[in-house]
PDB file with one MODEL, atoms N, CA, C and O in Angstrom:
MODEL        1
ATOM      1  N   UNK A   1       0.633  -1.069   0.026  1.00  0.00           N
ATOM      2  CA  UNK A   1       0.094   0.015   0.054  1.00  0.00           C
ATOM      3  C   UNK A   1       0.883   1.223  -0.123  1.00  0.00           C
ATOM      4  O   UNK A   1       2.008   1.251   0.374  1.00  0.00           O
ATOM      5  N   UNK A   2       0.414   2.280  -0.803  1.00  0.00           N
ATOM      6  CA  UNK A   2       1.501   3.417  -1.103  1.00  0.00           C
ATOM      7  C   UNK A   2       1.422   4.081   0.128  1.00  0.00           C
ATOM      8  O   UNK A   2       0.374   3.857   0.733  1.00  0.00           O
ATOM      9  N   UNK A   3       2.277   4.887   0.719  1.00  0.00           N
ATOM     10  CA  UNK A   3       2.367   5.882   1.790  1.00  0.00           C
ATOM     11  C   UNK A   3       1.745   7.060   1.334  1.00  0.00           C
ATOM     12  O   UNK A   3       2.275   7.844   0.547  1.00  0.00           O
ATOM     13  N   UNK A   4       0.306   7.225   1.963  1.00  0.00           N
ATOM     14  CA  UNK A   4      -0.707   8.423   1.668  1.00  0.00           C
ATOM     15  C   UNK A   4       0.313   9.509   2.472  1.00  0.00           C
ATOM     16  O   UNK A   4       0.245  10.572   1.854  1.00  0.00           O
ATOM     17  N   UNK A   5       0.938   9.594   3.254  1.00  0.00           N
ATOM     18  CA  UNK A   5       1.594  11.169   3.825  1.00  0.00           C
ATOM     19  C   UNK A   5       2.479  11.468   2.562  1.00  0.00           C
ATOM     20  O   UNK A   5       2.490  12.689   2.406  1.00  0.00           O
ATOM     21  N   UNK A   6       3.119  10.925   1.735  1.00  0.00           N
ATOM     22  CA  UNK A   6       3.689  11.410   0.729  1.00  0.00           C
ATOM     23  C   UNK A   6       3.021  12.246  -0.326  1.00  0.00           C
ATOM     24  O   UNK A   6       3.420  13.344  -0.714  1.00  0.00           O
ATOM     25  N   UNK A   7       1.942  11.589  -0.750  1.00  0.00           N
ATOM     26  CA  UNK A   7       0.769  12.126  -1.875  1.00  0.00           C
ATOM     27  C   UNK A   7       0.096  13.102  -1.135  1.00  0.00           C
ATOM     28  O   UNK A   7      -0.290  14.084  -1.769  1.00  0.00           O
ATOM     29  N   UNK A   8      -0.161  13.048   0.220  1.00  0.00           N
ATOM     30  CA  UNK A   8      -0.653  14.221   1.037  1.00  0.00           C
ATOM     31  C   UNK A   8       0.001  15.579   0.844  1.00  0.00           C
ATOM     32  O   UNK A   8      -0.600  16.607   0.530  1.00  0.00           O
ATOM     33  N   UNK A   9       1.396  15.450   1.085  1.00  0.00           N
ATOM     34  CA  UNK A   9       2.348  16.633   1.228  1.00  0.00           C
ATOM     35  C   UNK A   9       2.465  16.957  -0.254  1.00  0.00           C
ATOM     36  O   UNK A   9       2.225  18.094  -0.662  1.00  0.00           O
ATOM     37  N   UNK A  10       2.839  15.947  -1.077  1.00  0.00           N
ATOM     38  CA  UNK A  10       2.772  16.362  -2.431  1.00  0.00           C
ATOM     39  C   UNK A  10       1.597  17.348  -3.337  1.00  0.00           C
ATOM     40  O   UNK A  10       1.887  18.126  -4.246  1.00  0.00           O
ATOM     41  N   UNK A  11       0.371  17.093  -2.861  1.00  0.00           N
ATOM     42  CA  UNK A  11      -0.776  17.642  -3.009  1.00  0.00           C
ATOM     43  C   UNK A  11      -0.919  19.211  -2.684  1.00  0.00           C
ATOM     44  O   UNK A  11      -1.349  20.173  -3.322  1.00  0.00           O
ATOM     45  N   UNK A  12      -0.202  18.985  -1.034  1.00  0.00           N
ATOM     46  CA  UNK A  12      -0.141  20.402  -0.460  1.00  0.00           C
ATOM     47  C   UNK A  12       0.722  21.307  -0.751  1.00  0.00           C
ATOM     48  O   UNK A  12       0.583  22.505  -0.503  1.00  0.00           O
ATOM     49  N   UNK A  13       2.183  20.511  -1.593  1.00  0.00           N
ATOM     50  CA  UNK A  13       2.951  21.497  -2.082  1.00  0.00           C
ATOM     51  C   UNK A  13       2.663  22.198  -3.291  1.00  0.00           C
ATOM     52  O   UNK A  13       3.236  23.241  -3.604  1.00  0.00           O
ATOM     53  N   UNK A  14       1.558  21.497  -4.146  1.00  0.00           N
ATOM     54  CA  UNK A  14       0.959  22.192  -5.166  1.00  0.00           C
ATOM     55  C   UNK A  14      -0.187  23.057  -4.759  1.00  0.00           C
ATOM     56  O   UNK A  14      -0.399  24.021  -5.495  1.00  0.00           O
ATOM     57  N   UNK A  15      -0.874  22.912  -3.845  1.00  0.00           N
ATOM     58  CA  UNK A  15      -2.146  23.792  -3.478  1.00  0.00           C
ATOM     59  C   UNK A  15      -1.743  25.221  -2.627  1.00  0.00           C
ATOM     60  O   UNK A  15      -2.487  26.202  -2.603  1.00  0.00           O
ATOM     61  N   UNK A  16      -0.295  25.138  -1.869  1.00  0.00           N
ATOM     62  CA  UNK A  16      -0.277  26.206  -1.212  1.00  0.00           C
ATOM     63  C   UNK A  16      -0.017  27.338  -2.041  1.00  0.00           C
ATOM     64  O   UNK A  16      -0.432  28.384  -1.542  1.00  0.00           O
ATOM     65  N   UNK A  17       0.592  27.470  -3.254  1.00  0.00           N
ATOM     66  CA  UNK A  17       1.020  28.413  -4.220  1.00  0.00           C
ATOM     67  C   UNK A  17      -0.468  29.014  -4.426  1.00  0.00           C
ATOM     68  O   UNK A  17      -0.624  30.234  -4.474  1.00  0.00           O
ATOM     69  N   UNK A  18      -1.575  28.103  -4.548  1.00  0.00           N
ATOM     70  CA  UNK A  18      -2.687  28.458  -5.250  1.00  0.00           C
ATOM     71  C   UNK A  18      -3.211  29.356  -4.153  1.00  0.00           C
ATOM     72  O   UNK A  18      -3.832  30.376  -4.453  1.00  0.00           O
ATOM     73  N   UNK A  19      -2.986  29.022  -2.894  1.00  0.00           N
ATOM     74  CA  UNK A  19      -3.845  29.418  -1.572  1.00  0.00           C
ATOM     75  C   UNK A  19      -2.937  30.825  -1.495  1.00  0.00           C
ATOM     76  O   UNK A  19      -3.508  31.691  -0.833  1.00  0.00           O
ATOM     77  N   UNK A  20      -1.951  31.130  -1.908  1.00  0.00           N
ATOM     78  CA  UNK A  20      -1.129  32.187  -1.466  1.00  0.00           C
ATOM     79  C   UNK A  20      -1.595  33.240  -2.388  1.00  0.00           C
ATOM     80  O   UNK A  20      -1.439  34.422  -2.081  1.00  0.00           O
ATOM     81  N   UNK A  21      -2.174  32.886  -3.530  1.00  0.00           N
ATOM     82  CA  UNK A  21      -2.620  33.849  -4.569  1.00  0.00           C
ATOM     83  C   UNK A  21      -3.914  34.543  -4.293  1.00  0.00           C
ATOM     84  O   UNK A  21      -4.241  35.570  -4.887  1.00  0.00           O
ATOM     85  N   UNK A  22      -4.681  33.932  -3.333  1.00  0.00           N
ATOM     86  CA  UNK A  22      -5.974  34.512  -2.757  1.00  0.00           C
ATOM     87  C   UNK A  22      -5.638  35.644  -1.835  1.00  0.00           C
ATOM     88  O   UNK A  22      -4.702  35.619  -1.035  1.00  0.00           O
ATOM     89  N   UNK A  23      -6.473  36.640  -2.008  1.00  0.00           N
ATOM     90  CA  UNK A  23      -6.436  37.862  -1.104  1.00  0.00           C
ATOM     91  C   UNK A  23      -6.882  37.230   0.331  1.00  0.00           C
ATOM     92  O   UNK A  23      -7.930  36.595   0.442  1.00  0.00           O
ATOM     93  N   UNK A  24      -5.977  37.466   1.435  1.00  0.00           N
ATOM     94  CA  UNK A  24      -6.301  36.955   2.764  1.00  0.00           C
ATOM     95  C   UNK A  24      -7.516  37.997   3.597  1.00  0.00           C
ATOM     96  O   UNK A  24      -8.058  37.604   4.630  1.00  0.00           O
ATOM     97  N   UNK A  25      -7.730  38.918   3.174  1.00  0.00           N
ATOM     98  CA  UNK A  25      -8.419  39.876   3.494  1.00  0.00           C
ATOM     99  C   UNK A  25     -10.047  39.528   3.152  1.00  0.00           C
ATOM    100  O   UNK A  25     -11.035  39.763   3.848  1.00  0.00           O
ATOM    101  N   UNK A  26      -9.969  38.973   2.010  1.00  0.00           N
ATOM    102  CA  UNK A  26     -11.360  38.789   1.287  1.00  0.00           C
ATOM    103  C   UNK A  26     -12.122  37.447   1.913  1.00  0.00           C
ATOM    104  O   UNK A  26     -11.512  36.391   2.082  1.00  0.00           O
ATOM    105  N   UNK A  27     -13.079  37.565   2.132  1.00  0.00           N
ATOM    106  CA  UNK A  27     -13.967  36.539   2.972  1.00  0.00           C
ATOM    107  C   UNK A  27     -15.180  35.899   1.816  1.00  0.00           C
ATOM    108  O   UNK A  27     -16.055  36.648   1.379  1.00  0.00           O
ATOM    109  N   UNK A  28     -15.107  34.659   1.467  1.00  0.00           N
ATOM    110  CA  UNK A  28     -15.982  34.121   0.692  1.00  0.00           C
ATOM    111  C   UNK A  28     -17.003  32.961   1.038  1.00  0.00           C
ATOM    112  O   UNK A  28     -16.570  31.914   1.518  1.00  0.00           O
ATOM    113  N   UNK A  29     -18.136  33.108   0.838  1.00  0.00           N
ATOM    114  CA  UNK A  29     -19.135  32.056   1.738  1.00  0.00           C
ATOM    115  C   UNK A  29     -18.532  30.607   1.516  1.00  0.00           C
ATOM    116  O   UNK A  29     -18.474  29.797   2.441  1.00  0.00           O
ATOM    117  N   UNK A  30     -18.097  30.337   0.265  1.00  0.00           N
ATOM    118  CA  UNK A  30     -17.551  29.102   0.290  1.00  0.00           C
ATOM    119  C   UNK A  30     -18.811  27.773   0.164  1.00  0.00           C
ATOM    120  O   UNK A  30     -19.976  28.019  -0.146  1.00  0.00           O
ATOM    121  N   UNK A  31     -18.393  26.639   0.413  1.00  0.00           N
ATOM    122  CA  UNK A  31     -19.362  25.551   0.079  1.00  0.00           C
ATOM    123  C   UNK A  31     -20.727  25.489   1.148  1.00  0.00           C
ATOM    124  O   UNK A  31     -21.857  25.064   0.907  1.00  0.00           O
ATOM    125  N   UNK A  32     -20.190  26.060   2.374  1.00  0.00           N
ATOM    126  CA  UNK A  32     -21.203  25.890   3.441  1.00  0.00           C
ATOM    127  C   UNK A  32     -22.258  27.081   3.223  1.00  0.00           C
ATOM    128  O   UNK A  32     -23.287  27.033   3.897  1.00  0.00           O
ATOM    129  N   UNK A  33     -22.115  27.923   2.517  1.00  0.00           N
ATOM    130  CA  UNK A  33     -22.731  28.906   2.091  1.00  0.00           C
ATOM    131  C   UNK A  33     -23.679  28.654   0.946  1.00  0.00           C
ATOM    132  O   UNK A  33     -24.755  29.240   0.837  1.00  0.00           O
ATOM    133  N   UNK A  34     -23.336  27.973   0.306  1.00  0.00           N
ATOM    134  CA  UNK A  34     -23.933  27.398  -0.940  1.00  0.00           C
ATOM    135  C   UNK A  34     -24.725  26.618  -0.752  1.00  0.00           C
ATOM    136  O   UNK A  34     -25.701  26.563  -1.500  1.00  0.00           O
ATOM    137  N   UNK A  35     -24.576  25.736   0.326  1.00  0.00           N
ATOM    138  CA  UNK A  35     -25.499  24.679   0.742  1.00  0.00           C
ATOM    139  C   UNK A  35     -26.725  25.269   1.419  1.00  0.00           C
ATOM    140  O   UNK A  35     -27.882  24.943   1.152  1.00  0.00           O
ATOM    141  N   UNK A  36     -26.308  26.292   2.442  1.00  0.00           N
ATOM    142  CA  UNK A  36     -26.991  26.867   3.307  1.00  0.00           C
ATOM    143  C   UNK A  36     -28.178  27.529   2.249  1.00  0.00           C
ATOM    144  O   UNK A  36     -29.366  27.241   2.400  1.00  0.00           O
ATOM    145  N   UNK A  37     -27.717  28.430   1.187  1.00  0.00           N
ATOM    146  CA  UNK A  37     -28.694  29.185   0.355  1.00  0.00           C
ATOM    147  C   UNK A  37     -29.491  28.044  -0.736  1.00  0.00           C
ATOM    148  O   UNK A  37     -30.552  28.362  -1.273  1.00  0.00           O
ATOM    149  N   UNK A  38     -28.980  26.980  -0.930  1.00  0.00           N
ATOM    150  CA  UNK A  38     -29.742  25.925  -1.441  1.00  0.00           C
ATOM    151  C   UNK A  38     -30.755  25.264  -0.642  1.00  0.00           C
ATOM    152  O   UNK A  38     -31.820  24.946  -1.169  1.00  0.00           O
ATOM    153  N   UNK A  39     -30.604  25.109   0.159  1.00  0.00           N
ATOM    154  CA  UNK A  39     -31.561  24.418   1.274  1.00  0.00           C
ATOM    155  C   UNK A  39     -32.718  25.700   1.367  1.00  0.00           C
ATOM    156  O   UNK A  39     -33.910  25.505   1.132  1.00  0.00           O
ATOM    157  N   UNK A  40     -32.271  26.758   1.672  1.00  0.00           N
ATOM    158  CA  UNK A  40     -33.343  28.078   1.879  1.00  0.00           C
ATOM    159  C   UNK A  40     -34.037  28.145   0.645  1.00  0.00           C
ATOM    160  O   UNK A  40     -35.184  28.538   0.860  1.00  0.00           O
ATOM    161  N   UNK A  41     -33.790  27.887  -0.784  1.00  0.00           N
ATOM    162  CA  UNK A  41     -34.223  27.976  -2.015  1.00  0.00           C
ATOM    163  C   UNK A  41     -35.326  26.859  -1.985  1.00  0.00           C
ATOM    164  O   UNK A  41     -36.528  27.001  -2.212  1.00  0.00           O
ATOM    165  N   UNK A  42     -34.687  25.790  -1.673  1.00  0.00           N
ATOM    166  CA  UNK A  42     -35.769  24.818  -1.697  1.00  0.00           C
ATOM    167  C   UNK A  42     -36.858  24.633  -0.790  1.00  0.00           C
ATOM    168  O   UNK A  42     -37.812  23.883  -0.995  1.00  0.00           O
ATOM    169  N   UNK A  43     -36.657  25.434   0.347  1.00  0.00           N
ATOM    170  CA  UNK A  43     -37.714  25.536   1.358  1.00  0.00           C
ATOM    171  C   UNK A  43     -38.564  26.703   0.733  1.00  0.00           C
ATOM    172  O   UNK A  43     -39.781  26.525   0.693  1.00  0.00           O
ATOM    173  N   UNK A  44     -38.057  27.854   0.251  1.00  0.00           N
ATOM    174  CA  UNK A  44     -39.143  28.622  -0.475  1.00  0.00           C
ATOM    175  C   UNK A  44     -40.043  27.966  -1.302  1.00  0.00           C
ATOM    176  O   UNK A  44     -41.264  27.934  -1.141  1.00  0.00           O
ATOM    177  N   UNK A  45     -39.373  27.419  -2.235  1.00  0.00           N
ATOM    178  CA  UNK A  45     -40.210  26.653  -3.325  1.00  0.00           C
ATOM    179  C   UNK A  45     -41.166  25.685  -2.809  1.00  0.00           C
ATOM    180  O   UNK A  45     -42.307  25.557  -3.254  1.00  0.00           O
ATOM    181  N   UNK A  46     -40.712  25.071  -1.942  1.00  0.00           N
ATOM    182  CA  UNK A  46     -41.859  24.134  -1.295  1.00  0.00           C
ATOM    183  C   UNK A  46     -42.938  24.909  -0.783  1.00  0.00           C
ATOM    184  O   UNK A  46     -44.047  24.657  -1.255  1.00  0.00           O
ATOM    185  N   UNK A  47     -42.849  25.778   0.062  1.00  0.00           N
ATOM    186  CA  UNK A  47     -43.786  26.747   0.873  1.00  0.00           C
ATOM    187  C   UNK A  47     -44.482  27.351  -0.326  1.00  0.00           C
ATOM    188  O   UNK A  47     -45.707  27.376  -0.206  1.00  0.00           O
ATOM    189  N   UNK A  48     -44.120  27.720  -1.171  1.00  0.00           N
ATOM    190  CA  UNK A  48     -44.968  28.260  -2.580  1.00  0.00           C
ATOM    191  C   UNK A  48     -45.840  27.250  -2.843  1.00  0.00           C
ATOM    192  O   UNK A  48     -47.066  27.357  -2.853  1.00  0.00           O
ATOM    193  N   UNK A  49     -45.123  26.145  -3.083  1.00  0.00           N
ATOM    194  CA  UNK A  49     -46.096  25.114  -4.079  1.00  0.00           C
ATOM    195  C   UNK A  49     -47.205  24.680  -3.124  1.00  0.00           C
ATOM    196  O   UNK A  49     -48.266  24.340  -3.647  1.00  0.00           O
ATOM    197  N   UNK A  50     -47.067  24.634  -1.308  1.00  0.00           N
ATOM    198  CA  UNK A  50     -47.869  24.506  -0.662  1.00  0.00           C
ATOM    199  C   UNK A  50     -48.925  25.538  -0.521  1.00  0.00           C
ATOM    200  O   UNK A  50     -50.110  25.276  -0.316  1.00  0.00           O
ATOM    201  N   UNK A  51     -48.413  26.751  -0.646  1.00  0.00           N
ATOM    202  CA  UNK A  51     -49.371  27.915  -0.615  1.00  0.00           C
ATOM    203  C   UNK A  51     -50.445  28.077  -2.053  1.00  0.00           C
ATOM    204  O   UNK A  51     -51.563  28.591  -2.073  1.00  0.00           O
ATOM    205  N   UNK A  52     -49.776  27.532  -3.057  1.00  0.00           N
ATOM    206  CA  UNK A  52     -50.596  27.626  -4.301  1.00  0.00           C
ATOM    207  C   UNK A  52     -51.737  26.347  -4.011  1.00  0.00           C
ATOM    208  O   UNK A  52     -52.862  26.451  -4.499  1.00  0.00           O
ATOM    209  N   UNK A  53     -51.429  25.347  -3.328  1.00  0.00           N
ATOM    210  CA  UNK A  53     -52.206  24.164  -3.363  1.00  0.00           C
ATOM    211  C   UNK A  53     -53.416  24.885  -2.314  1.00  0.00           C
ATOM    212  O   UNK A  53     -54.570  25.179  -2.626  1.00  0.00           O
ATOM    213  N   UNK A  54     -52.757  25.052  -1.020  1.00  0.00           N
ATOM    214  CA  UNK A  54     -54.037  25.665  -0.279  1.00  0.00           C
ATOM    215  C   UNK A  54     -55.041  26.817  -0.803  1.00  0.00           C
ATOM    216  O   UNK A  54     -56.245  26.913  -0.566  1.00  0.00           O
ATOM    217  N   UNK A  55     -54.192  27.700  -1.610  1.00  0.00           N
ATOM    218  CA  UNK A  55     -55.052  28.592  -2.115  1.00  0.00           C
ATOM    219  C   UNK A  55     -56.217  28.362  -3.304  1.00  0.00           C
ATOM    220  O   UNK A  55     -57.269  28.961  -3.529  1.00  0.00           O
ATOM    221  N   UNK A  56     -55.641  27.361  -3.884  1.00  0.00           N
ATOM    222  CA  UNK A  56     -56.564  26.734  -5.067  1.00  0.00           C
ATOM    223  C   UNK A  56     -57.948  25.939  -3.990  1.00  0.00           C
ATOM    224  O   UNK A  56     -59.136  25.993  -4.308  1.00  0.00           O
ATOM    225  N   UNK A  57     -57.574  25.448  -3.091  1.00  0.00           N
ATOM    226  CA  UNK A  57     -58.763  24.877  -2.298  1.00  0.00           C
ATOM    227  C   UNK A  57     -59.751  25.814  -1.745  1.00  0.00           C
ATOM    228  O   UNK A  57     -60.826  25.371  -1.340  1.00  0.00           O
ATOM    229  N   UNK A  58     -59.445  27.255  -1.685  1.00  0.00           N
ATOM    230  CA  UNK A  58     -60.136  28.053  -0.911  1.00  0.00           C
ATOM    231  C   UNK A  58     -61.227  28.421  -2.175  1.00  0.00           C
ATOM    232  O   UNK A  58     -60.964  28.597  -3.365  1.00  0.00           O
ATOM    233  N   UNK A  59     -62.620  28.476  -1.440  1.00  0.00           N
ATOM    234  CA  UNK A  59     -63.697  28.504  -2.325  1.00  0.00           C
ATOM    235  C   UNK A  59     -64.883  29.410  -1.768  1.00  0.00           C
ATOM    236  O   UNK A  59     -65.858  28.838  -1.282  1.00  0.00           O
ATOM    237  N   UNK A  60     -64.839  30.844  -1.819  1.00  0.00           N
ATOM    238  CA  UNK A  60     -65.903  31.696  -1.542  1.00  0.00           C
ATOM    239  C   UNK A  60     -66.687  32.468  -2.504  1.00  0.00           C
ATOM    240  O   UNK A  60     -66.119  32.888  -3.512  1.00  0.00           O
ATOM    241  N   UNK A  61     -67.735  32.665  -2.337  1.00  0.00           N
ATOM    242  CA  UNK A  61     -68.591  33.401  -3.314  1.00  0.00           C
ATOM    243  C   UNK A  61     -67.982  34.781  -3.478  1.00  0.00           C
ATOM    244  O   UNK A  61     -67.697  35.394  -2.449  1.00  0.00           O
ATOM    245  N   UNK A  62     -67.788  35.244  -4.462  1.00  0.00           N
ATOM    246  CA  UNK A  62     -67.143  36.727  -4.496  1.00  0.00           C
ATOM    247  C   UNK A  62     -68.426  37.382  -4.918  1.00  0.00           C
ATOM    248  O   UNK A  62     -68.996  38.176  -4.170  1.00  0.00           O
ATOM    249  N   UNK A  63     -68.906  37.054  -6.143  1.00  0.00           N
ATOM    250  CA  UNK A  63     -69.980  37.715  -6.754  1.00  0.00           C
ATOM    251  C   UNK A  63     -71.187  38.076  -5.841  1.00  0.00           C
ATOM    252  O   UNK A  63     -71.564  39.240  -5.705  1.00  0.00           O
ATOM    253  N   UNK A  64     -71.868  36.841  -5.122  1.00  0.00           N
ATOM    254  CA  UNK A  64     -73.176  36.972  -4.562  1.00  0.00           C
ATOM    255  C   UNK A  64     -72.672  37.928  -3.206  1.00  0.00           C
ATOM    256  O   UNK A  64     -73.569  38.679  -2.823  1.00  0.00           O
ATOM    257  N   UNK A  65     -71.610  38.005  -2.559  1.00  0.00           N
ATOM    258  CA  UNK A  65     -71.281  38.572  -1.575  1.00  0.00           C
ATOM    259  C   UNK A  65     -71.368  40.097  -2.030  1.00  0.00           C
ATOM    260  O   UNK A  65     -72.133  40.892  -1.484  1.00  0.00           O
ATOM    261  N   UNK A  66     -70.536  40.428  -3.054  1.00  0.00           N
ATOM    262  CA  UNK A  66     -70.270  41.545  -3.387  1.00  0.00           C
ATOM    263  C   UNK A  66     -71.511  42.328  -3.841  1.00  0.00           C
ATOM    264  O   UNK A  66     -71.542  43.530  -3.579  1.00  0.00           O
ATOM    265  N   UNK A  67     -72.676  41.683  -4.586  1.00  0.00           N
ATOM    266  CA  UNK A  67     -74.112  41.876  -5.081  1.00  0.00           C
ATOM    267  C   UNK A  67     -74.528  42.533  -3.809  1.00  0.00           C
ATOM    268  O   UNK A  67     -74.814  43.726  -3.707  1.00  0.00           O
ATOM    269  N   UNK A  68     -74.542  41.331  -2.499  1.00  0.00           N
ATOM    270  CA  UNK A  68     -75.583  41.593  -1.430  1.00  0.00           C
ATOM    271  C   UNK A  68     -74.642  42.965  -1.118  1.00  0.00           C
ATOM    272  O   UNK A  68     -75.326  43.923  -1.479  1.00  0.00           O
ATOM    273  N   UNK A  69     -73.815  43.268  -0.782  1.00  0.00           N
ATOM    274  CA  UNK A  69     -73.366  44.523  -0.270  1.00  0.00           C
ATOM    275  C   UNK A  69     -73.858  45.881  -0.731  1.00  0.00           C
ATOM    276  O   UNK A  69     -74.251  46.879  -0.127  1.00  0.00           O
ATOM    277  N   UNK A  70     -73.679  45.532  -2.191  1.00  0.00           N
ATOM    278  CA  UNK A  70     -74.481  46.935  -3.009  1.00  0.00           C
ATOM    279  C   UNK A  70     -75.749  47.108  -2.704  1.00  0.00           C
ATOM    280  O   UNK A  70     -76.216  48.231  -2.513  1.00  0.00           O
ATOM    281  N   UNK A  71     -76.570  45.821  -2.610  1.00  0.00           N
ATOM    282  CA  UNK A  71     -78.164  46.002  -2.341  1.00  0.00           C
ATOM    283  C   UNK A  71     -78.344  46.503  -1.104  1.00  0.00           C
ATOM    284  O   UNK A  71     -79.187  47.395  -1.003  1.00  0.00           O
ATOM    285  N   UNK A  72     -77.648  46.085   0.067  1.00  0.00           N
ATOM    286  CA  UNK A  72     -77.827  46.364   1.345  1.00  0.00           C
ATOM    287  C   UNK A  72     -77.317  47.930   1.363  1.00  0.00           C
ATOM    288  O   UNK A  72     -77.903  48.677   2.146  1.00  0.00           O
ATOM    289  N   UNK A  73     -76.453  48.374   0.696  1.00  0.00           N
ATOM    290  CA  UNK A  73     -76.074  50.022   0.806  1.00  0.00           C
ATOM    291  C   UNK A  73     -77.345  50.713  -0.126  1.00  0.00           C
ATOM    292  O   UNK A  73     -77.709  51.855   0.152  1.00  0.00           O
ATOM    293  N   UNK A  74     -77.925  50.040  -1.121  1.00  0.00           N
ATOM    294  CA  UNK A  74     -78.816  51.015  -1.847  1.00  0.00           C
ATOM    295  C   UNK A  74     -80.195  51.119  -1.004  1.00  0.00           C
ATOM    296  O   UNK A  74     -80.960  52.084  -0.995  1.00  0.00           O
ATOM    297  N   UNK A  75     -80.342  49.814  -0.249  1.00  0.00           N
ATOM    298  CA  UNK A  75     -81.532  49.956   0.652  1.00  0.00           C
ATOM    299  C   UNK A  75     -81.429  50.975   1.753  1.00  0.00           C
ATOM    300  O   UNK A  75     -82.330  51.725   2.129  1.00  0.00           O
ATOM    301  N   UNK A  76     -80.110  50.887   2.249  1.00  0.00           N
ATOM    302  CA  UNK A  76     -79.810  51.866   3.338  1.00  0.00           C
ATOM    303  C   UNK A  76     -79.988  53.245   2.916  1.00  0.00           C
ATOM    304  O   UNK A  76     -80.450  54.079   3.695  1.00  0.00           O
ATOM    305  N   UNK A  77     -79.590  53.582   1.523  1.00  0.00           N
ATOM    306  CA  UNK A  77     -79.668  54.926   0.900  1.00  0.00           C
ATOM    307  C   UNK A  77     -81.119  55.598   0.722  1.00  0.00           C
ATOM    308  O   UNK A  77     -81.558  56.740   0.858  1.00  0.00           O
ATOM    309  N   UNK A  78     -81.682  54.288   0.336  1.00  0.00           N
ATOM    310  CA  UNK A  78     -83.062  54.834   0.040  1.00  0.00           C
ATOM    311  C   UNK A  78     -84.093  54.844   1.118  1.00  0.00           C
ATOM    312  O   UNK A  78     -85.198  55.369   0.979  1.00  0.00           O
ATOM    313  N   UNK A  79     -83.701  54.270   2.149  1.00  0.00           N
ATOM    314  CA  UNK A  79     -84.441  54.687   3.476  1.00  0.00           C
ATOM    315  C   UNK A  79     -83.885  55.646   4.097  1.00  0.00           C
ATOM    316  O   UNK A  79     -84.614  55.875   5.062  1.00  0.00           O
ATOM    317  N   UNK A  80     -82.860  56.467   4.106  1.00  0.00           N
ATOM    318  CA  UNK A  80     -82.469  57.644   4.459  1.00  0.00           C
ATOM    319  C   UNK A  80     -83.373  58.686   3.286  1.00  0.00           C
ATOM    320  O   UNK A  80     -83.985  59.680   3.676  1.00  0.00           O
ATOM    321  N   UNK A  81     -83.345  58.422   2.371  1.00  0.00           N
ATOM    322  CA  UNK A  81     -84.080  59.404   1.349  1.00  0.00           C
ATOM    323  C   UNK A  81     -85.784  59.458   1.895  1.00  0.00           C
ATOM    324  O   UNK A  81     -86.386  60.505   2.133  1.00  0.00           O
ATOM    325  N   UNK A  82     -86.224  58.397   1.988  1.00  0.00           N
ATOM    326  CA  UNK A  82     -87.620  58.401   2.079  1.00  0.00           C
ATOM    327  C   UNK A  82     -88.124  58.304   3.667  1.00  0.00           C
ATOM    328  O   UNK A  82     -89.325  58.296   3.934  1.00  0.00           O
TER     329      UNK A  82
ENDMDL
END
């Protein structure tokens, strides 16, 4: 079995110059930030899908309620006049 420490040190020597090129004062979200963002996006998508399903089940008579309100307002105005 090959020595893993030798291959790890070889990989480290190749990655250290790449890491030095990065600005040490710059902060990036990294993989954890991407995972958190992706989970939040999936949660929002699931909530929107659930909301659309629940709103589709809501059934209320808009026309009869609106017409009834207009009739009662007209009747109230007629009583005030007469």
